C-alpha positions in Angstrom: 42.7 212.0 31.8 42.8 215.3 34.4 39.3 218.0 34.7 41.0 222.5 34.2 39.8 225.2 34.8 40.3 227.5 33.2 41.0 231.7 34.4 39.2 234.7 33.2 39.0 238.3 33.8 36.3 241.1 32.9 36.8 243.4 30.5 40.7 243.2 31.5 43.2 240.7 31.2 45.6 242.7 33.4 46.2 241.8 37.2 49.8 241.8 39.1 51.2 238.1 37.5 54.0 238.7 41.0 51.6 238.6 42.5 50.0 235.6 41.6 53.2 233.9 41.8 53.7 234.6 45.2 50.8 233.7 46.5 50.9 229.7 44.5 55.3 230.1 46.4 53.6 230.6 49.5 51.9 227.1 50.1 53.9 224.6 51.6 52.4 222.0 49.4 53.6 223.4 46.1 56.7 223.6 44.7 57.1 226.4 42.3 59.3 226.4 39.1 63.6 226.9 39.1 63.9 230.0 38.0 65.2 229.3 34.7 62.1 228.1 33.6 60.5 230.8 32.2 60.1 230.2 28.7 56.3 228.4 27.2 54.8 227.8 30.8 55.8 227.7 34.6 54.2 224.9 36.4 53.9 225.0 39.5 53.0 222.0 41.0 50.3 221.4 44.1 51.7 217.7 45.7 49.3 216.3 49.3 52.3 214.1 51.1 50.0 212.4 53.1 47.2 211.5 50.6 48.9 211.6 47.4 47.6 213.8 44.9 48.2 216.4 43.0 47.0 219.6 40.8 48.9 221.8 38.0 48.4 225.7 38.6 49.6 226.8 35.1 51.0 230.0 33.5 51.0 229.9 30.7 52.5 232.4 27.2 49.7 232.1 25.1 45.9 230.5 25.9 45.0 227.0 25.7 40.7 228.6 26.2 39.1 225.3 24.4 36.8 227.6 21.4 37.4 230.9 23.7 36.5 232.7 20.7 32.7 231.1 21.4 32.8 232.8 24.5 32.3 236.9 25.1 34.2 239.6 24.0 34.0 240.1 27.6 36.0 238.0 29.0 40.2 238.4 28.7 41.9 235.5 28.9 45.1 235.5 32.0 46.5 233.0 30.2 46.2 230.7 33.8 44.5 227.3 34.8 44.1 224.8 36.9 44.8 220.4 36.1 44.2 218.1 37.5 43.7 213.7 37.3 40.1 213.4 36.9 39.6 210.6 38.7 40.9 212.3 42.4 38.6 212.0 44.7 36.0 214.5 46.0 38.0 215.5 49.0 40.7 215.5 47.1 39.3 218.4 44.3 37.9 219.6 47.3 41.0 220.5 48.9 42.6 221.8 45.2 39.3 224.3 44.8 40.3 225.5 48.7 42.9 227.1 46.7 41.1 228.0 43.5 37.9 229.9 45.5 40.9 231.5 46.6 42.5 232.9 43.9 39.6 233.8 42.0 38.5 235.8 45.3 42.1 237.5 45.1 42.5 238.0 42.2 38.8 238.7 40.6 38.9 235.1 38.0 35.8 234.0 36.6 36.4 230.0 35.5 35.7 228.7 32.8 34.9 224.5 32.5 35.0 222.9 28.9 31.6 221.7 29.8 30.1 225.0 30.7 29.9 225.2 26.7 29.9 229.3 26.3 29.5 230.4 29.3 31.6 232.3 31.9 31.0 232.3 35.5 32.1 233.3 39.0 33.6 230.5 40.6 30.8 228.6 42.7 32.1 225.9 44.3 29.0 223.1 44.7 28.7 224.3 40.5 32.5 223.6 39.5 32.2 220.1 42.3 28.8 218.6 40.2 30.6 219.5 36.7 33.6 217.7 38.0 31.3 214.3 39.3 29.4 214.7 35.6 33.4 214.5 34.1 34.2 212.5 36.1 31.0 209.2 35.8 31.4 210.1 32.3 34.7 208.4 32.2 34.1 205.5 34.3 31.3 204.3 31.9 32.8 205.6 28.7 36.3 204.4 29.9 35.4 201.2 32.1 39.4 199.2 31.5 41.0 202.7 32.9 39.7 201.7 35.8 41.0 198.4 36.8 43.0 198.1 39.5 41.1 200.5 41.4 38.6 199.2 44.1 36.0 201.8 45.3 34.9 203.4 48.3 32.3 204.6 49.2 32.9 209.3 48.9 31.2 209.6 52.5 33.8 207.3 53.7 36.5 207.8 51.6 36.5 211.7 53.1 35.8 210.0 56.6 38.9 208.0 56.0 41.1 211.1 54.4 39.1 213.2 57.4 41.1 211.4 60.1 44.5 210.8 57.9 45.1 214.5 58.7 44.3 214.5 62.0 46.1 210.7 62.6 49.5 212.9 62.7 48.1 215.4 65.4 47.0 212.5 67.4 50.7 210.6 67.1 52.4 213.7 68.1 49.4 213.8 72.0 49.4 210.2 72.7 52.1 207.6 74.3 51.4 204.8 71.9 53.3 202.3 74.1 50.0 203.1 75.8 47.0 204.0 73.9 47.2 202.3 69.7 46.1 205.3 67.9 44.6 203.2 64.7 45.8 202.9 61.0 43.5 202.1 58.8 43.5 198.9 56.1 41.8 198.6 53.1 40.1 194.9 51.1 38.9 193.9 48.8 36.6 190.7 47.8 38.5 188.7 44.7 37.1 190.2 42.0 34.8 192.5 42.9 36.0 196.6 42.8 33.6 197.0 46.4 36.3 198.4 49.2 36.6 198.0 53.2 38.2 200.1 55.5 39.9 198.0 58.2 41.7 198.8 61.5 44.0 196.3 63.5 44.1 195.2 66.6 46.1 192.5 69.0 44.3 192.7 72.5 46.4 193.8 74.7 46.1 197.5 75.0 43.6 200.8 74.6 42.9 201.7 70.6 40.9 204.5 69.1 38.3 203.9 66.8 38.7 205.3 63.4 35.4 206.6 60.9 34.3 204.4 58.5 35.6 200.8 59.8 34.1 197.7 57.5 35.7 195.0 59.8 37.8 194.9 62.5 40.7 192.5 62.1 41.3 190.7 65.6 45.4 189.0 66.3 46.1 188.2 69.7 48.8 186.6 68.4 47.7 182.1 68.4 45.2 183.5 65.3 44.0 186.6 62.8 40.3 186.3 62.4 38.2 189.1 60.2 35.3 190.8 61.9 32.5 193.4 61.0 32.6 195.8 62.2 29.2 196.2 62.7 28.7 193.3 64.6 31.2 193.9 67.3 30.0 197.1 67.7 26.2 195.5 67.9 27.9 193.5 70.7 30.4 195.5 72.6 30.4 199.3 71.5 29.4 200.1 74.8 32.8 199.4 75.8 33.6 202.4 73.6 33.3 206.4 74.6 34.1 209.5 72.3 37.6 211.0 71.9 37.9 214.4 73.5 38.0 216.9 71.0 37.6 214.4 68.2 34.2 214.3 67.8 33.7 211.7 64.9 36.6 209.5 67.1 35.4 206.5 69.5 38.3 205.6 72.0 38.2 201.8 74.1 39.3 203.2 77.6 42.0 200.4 78.6 39.9 199.7 81.6 37.4 198.2 79.1 40.4 196.5 77.1 40.1 193.1 79.3 35.9 192.9 78.5 36.5 193.9 74.8 38.4 191.1 74.0 36.4 188.5 76.4 33.5 189.7 74.3 35.5 189.7 70.8 37.0 185.7 71.7 33.5 184.4 73.6 31.3 186.2 71.0 30.4 183.8 67.6 30.5 186.4 64.4 29.7 185.4 60.7 32.7 184.2 59.3 33.5 186.2 55.5 32.4 184.7 52.4 34.9 185.6 50.7 38.9 185.4 50.2 39.8 189.7 51.0 42.9 191.1 50.0 45.0 194.5 51.0 44.2 197.2 48.8 47.1 200.1 48.9 45.6 203.7 49.7 45.9 205.4 46.6 43.9 202.7 44.8 41.3 204.2 45.6 38.0 206.3 43.8 35.1 207.2 44.4 33.5 206.0 41.3 
């Protein structure tokens, strides 16, 4: 099911359609329709390659606003709307709303969401994301079978994950990965559970970046692979980490502490996992 935001204007439906098309096409994440696709509707496909989600900005040849006749007579449909998957994370939805906010400001559009009833409203981010959350939770409660094969990660943790994944490319260009591990995320879930966990791997050989929201350190020293609770690791050896310069949410294990940190992992006892953990791809994580 998709979440839809419809655009309307007050007292007029006139706006510069060509300028809107240019605005959409100028976004590097948006693929415009082919030149010959002018009949019916024109779909501008937004796709975020790093975080793997999409939205469609659609210019239609006729109104598709539900119950348009119930809205105030001063509001005119401009036959333009955006639609995206209702099960997207809040972080992804917020990214799309960045574009929506700019469109509303640039073209003086108001917005309508079906749950507004008979109201057309100025765009307010907090209001729209609240509506999105209400729809998403209601859908998840009504159709739990649609969530089969997906795993739940806390919304704030998922936001931290996405933020780091966007930073990671710059980190890879900044640091020599032969000398510093720019850690990648791994995602886990317990058998018969929808709860997801965030992990990183380390082999004990070199300094590494510790990103936010990590639940499990997968320690593989070549002899064995152990799943260590990160909260316990930090309780026993957190003093060896420092804040990475210019990246306030990231920490680093510097080279001078590698052997000391590895010694703690090898010598100390950690609580064993009480469940079998399986790997999960990023696109199977939800915040609902």
